[in-house]
N, C-alpha and C positions, 0 to 999 in steps of 0.2 A: 187079672188073666191076660197070660201071654199065649199072641198066635206065632204059630210056627213057618214061616215066611219059605220059599225056594226060589232060586233064580228062575227068572221069566225071559224067553225071548220075544221083545217086539220089535215093529217096524216104524223106523223111524218116517213121519211124515213128507219131510224135506227130501231128503236123500234117497228113500225107499230101501237103505239098509237094515238088517238085522242088528239090535244091541241086546246085550244084557239087564236088566231089570233086575239089579241082585237082591239078596235076601236082606240084605243089610241097607240098601235104599227103601226097601218097602217097608222096612219097620221105621224107618227115619220117615218116610213119608207118614205113616200111622200114627206116629207122636206127634208130629205138627199138626194134623188133624186133615191132611190132604185128601181128598177123595177122588183126585183124579190119577190116571198113570201118566208117567211123561209122553209124549208126542214124538221129542226129536231126542236122537241120540246125542252124545255128549258133545261129540264134534259138531254138530249143527245148531246144538245150545249155547256152546262158546260162540260161535260163529255170529248167532242172532245176537248176542249180548253185545259183542265188540261193536255189529253195526250200529245196534241204538245209542251207543254211548258216542258213536263218531259222526252221527248224522246230524243234519242241518238245522234239527228242532232241539238237538243236545240230548241229555239224558233222559229230560222229562221228570226227573225227580222219580223215577221208576213205577211210574203211573200210565197206564194207557197205551197210546202208542200203538202198535201193532202192526202198521202196514212197512213191507220192506220200503226204502224207495220214499215211502207216502211222506209227501209235505203239506202239514195241517194249514187248511186254510185260517187266515187273519182276520180280522176284522178291525176296521176305526175306531175309534174312541174318545173320548175326552175323560180324565181322569177327574172323579166329583170330588176328590180333597186339593189336589193343587192345579188343575186346569189343564195340565200340558195334553198334547197330542199322543195316544200310544195306540196301540193295536194289542187284541185281546183273542185268544183261540175259541170264541164262542161269539154270538150275535146277542150285541147287548138288548136289553130291552128298557124301556123308560122308566119301568117302576122300580127298578133296582140299581143302585150306584155302580159303579165300576172305576177301578183304581189301576194307576202305574204301577209297575212292578215296585218301585221304592216305596210307594205309600202302603201297596197292598203288604209288603215284608214290614214295615215300620209299624202298621196295626197289627203285628203278629199273625197275620193271615196265612203265612206259608209256613209257620211253626207249630201249628194246632195238632195234636195228637190224635189221630185216629182210633176209636175205640171198636 
């Protein structure tokens, strides 16, 4: 079942300028299962991507983030594997082990595929 899409004019939440959500882009969004319309114009979207990749927190692997210029709070912790002092972006709990970046990556924690 093929839908017919038409260009639509949306307003950017960042710069308040109108931008076109093209029929091709709408079809692409539908094929990918995206249910939300874009909120930012292409220029603001690119600017946001550029700011994320150059922020002090790094790219974050493409997860979360969200605040422009937001410095994520870090918490001190001791790695359960090697015992070194480290910092983590969450409040450690006593019932769960915390690992430094090297031990976490060595255990395969950073390379898990999300399903």
